[in-house]
C-alpha positions, 0 to 999 in steps of 0.5 A: 500500500502506497504511503500518503505524503503529508499535506503540503503547506500551501501558504506563502511565508507572507501570510503570517510573518509579514503581518506579524511583523507589522502587528507586533511593531506596536508595543502593546501587541507584542504581548499577544499569544503567538498562536493567536497572533498567527491565526489573526494574520491568517484571518486577515489574508483569508478575508481579503481572498474570500471577501466574506466574513462567514467562518466557513468562507474564512476557513476555506481561504485559510491555506494551512494544509489542514481540513476546512473543518479543522480550520473552522474550529480554530477560528471559532476558538479564536473568536471565543477566547482572543482578548481584544487589546483595543488601545493597541490596535487603535495605535496600530491603525493610526500608524498605518495612516500616512497622515501628518499633523492633526486628524480630521474626525468623522463620527457615524453609526451603522446598523442592521438586523440579524433575525430579531437581533439588532447589530448597531455600531458606532464608529470614530474614523479618521478622514483620509483621501476620500474614505473614513479609516476606522480607528475606534468603534463601539457595539451599541447592543440590541437597539436600532436607534441613535447613540446616546450622549454617554456612548459618544463621550465614551468613544471620543473619550478613548481617543482623547485619552490615547492620542490627546484632544489637541490631535483633532483638527475638527469633527464632522457628524450628522443630525443624530449627533446634537445635544447640549451635553455632547456639544459642551463636551466637545467645547470643553476639550477645545474640539471644533465641530461641524454638525448638521442639525434638523431643519425644524431645530429651534434657533435662538436669535438676539433679542430672545426670539426663537425660529425654526432653522429653515426660516433663516435659509428659506429666503435664499436661492437654491444651492447658494450657501448662506452664512448667518453673520451672528452667533445663535443659540441651539440647545443652550449652546452658542454656535454659528449656523450656515447652509443651503437649500436644495432639491432632492428627489423632487423635494425641498431639503435643507442642509444646515450646519452648526459650529462654534467657528464662524467660517465660510469653509464650513460646508466644504469641511462638512462634505468630509463626513460623507467619506465615512460612507465609503468605509461602510460600503467597503465593510459591507456590500462593496467589500467584505459583506459584514452584514452577512455575519451570523455572529450575535455576540457583541464581543465577537463582532468587535473582534471581527471588526478588528480583522476587517479594519486591518484588511480594509486599510491595507487594501486602501493603501495599496489602491492609492499607491497603485493609482498614484505610482503605477496605473491610474484608475480610469475616469468615467464620462461623469468624472468619477473614478471607475472604482474606489481606491479600496476596490483597486487595492483589494483586487490587487492583493487578492489576486496575488494571494489567490494565485500565490504570485510570490514576487508580487506578495513580497512587494505588496507586503513591503509597501504595506509595512512601509506605510507605518 
């Protein structure tokens, strides 16, 4: 009877050694158990290859030479036992973003349902070249509504503790993120904000008169920005308001911003907030299909987000490099790029890993490490 040869290990050395070098370059992450660190690196590369978050799919992309069932058990144990060193990973992520100076922050929330259970996530992102880079996040539990002031303060408080409030250039956020206590918290830490308010929000004018926000903007022309010349009071906080009215889907809409700063750049700054939506698409339908996860334990979802975040940033950085240095992304007739930097980089890395193009893998890993 012919003796069977041991299964050949198919993985490139890159599949864990290069990522391991990157991850353990952050002092707090050097303490990670080596076996779990190796599995974390396999999960990141597997996610890039299969672009699905289900454990079955991840185990199929895990080229360890073991069976899919064995790989799946390892993944399950990892998510059950791995302790998430939150500050260490946030510091690692911030080093992966080639931004000098202060950070422009966007805060937003995304949610979906799995069965009857709500998955509700609050993100604090660094805005960088058309995308929000996830830095700190919070699983809000089984609710579908807005984040609370306490949850927002907890999220931003971690950034302030780890990096300092002086590293924030400004914060942008949508209509959910209003309120006296929240705004006072930002002002107390000297953080400028540009936050959209509801068109029916009450605005206190000089003389003690209150009007709905839209009344200040209704007399002005469509798509023409208006900057109110004096400060007003919203939720007992002194701010300046700016904005415009526009037509969307046949309906008159108002974009009205509140900020402690009186600047004509407010609308341009607020547009940065939309870059976090690019990140959400990358995490979901345009990339890793996060909404397909069957995880319901919030701690395990938190760990999955860590894997996705590193894979996302790696893909994004490679996409920018390839566009800037090698082959620019085609521009369509409407003036937009044919694909995002994230998609461009994801395709490049996935192709190298799936086809085991060793020279390309080494090159991409070198570029990845140089980003830090």
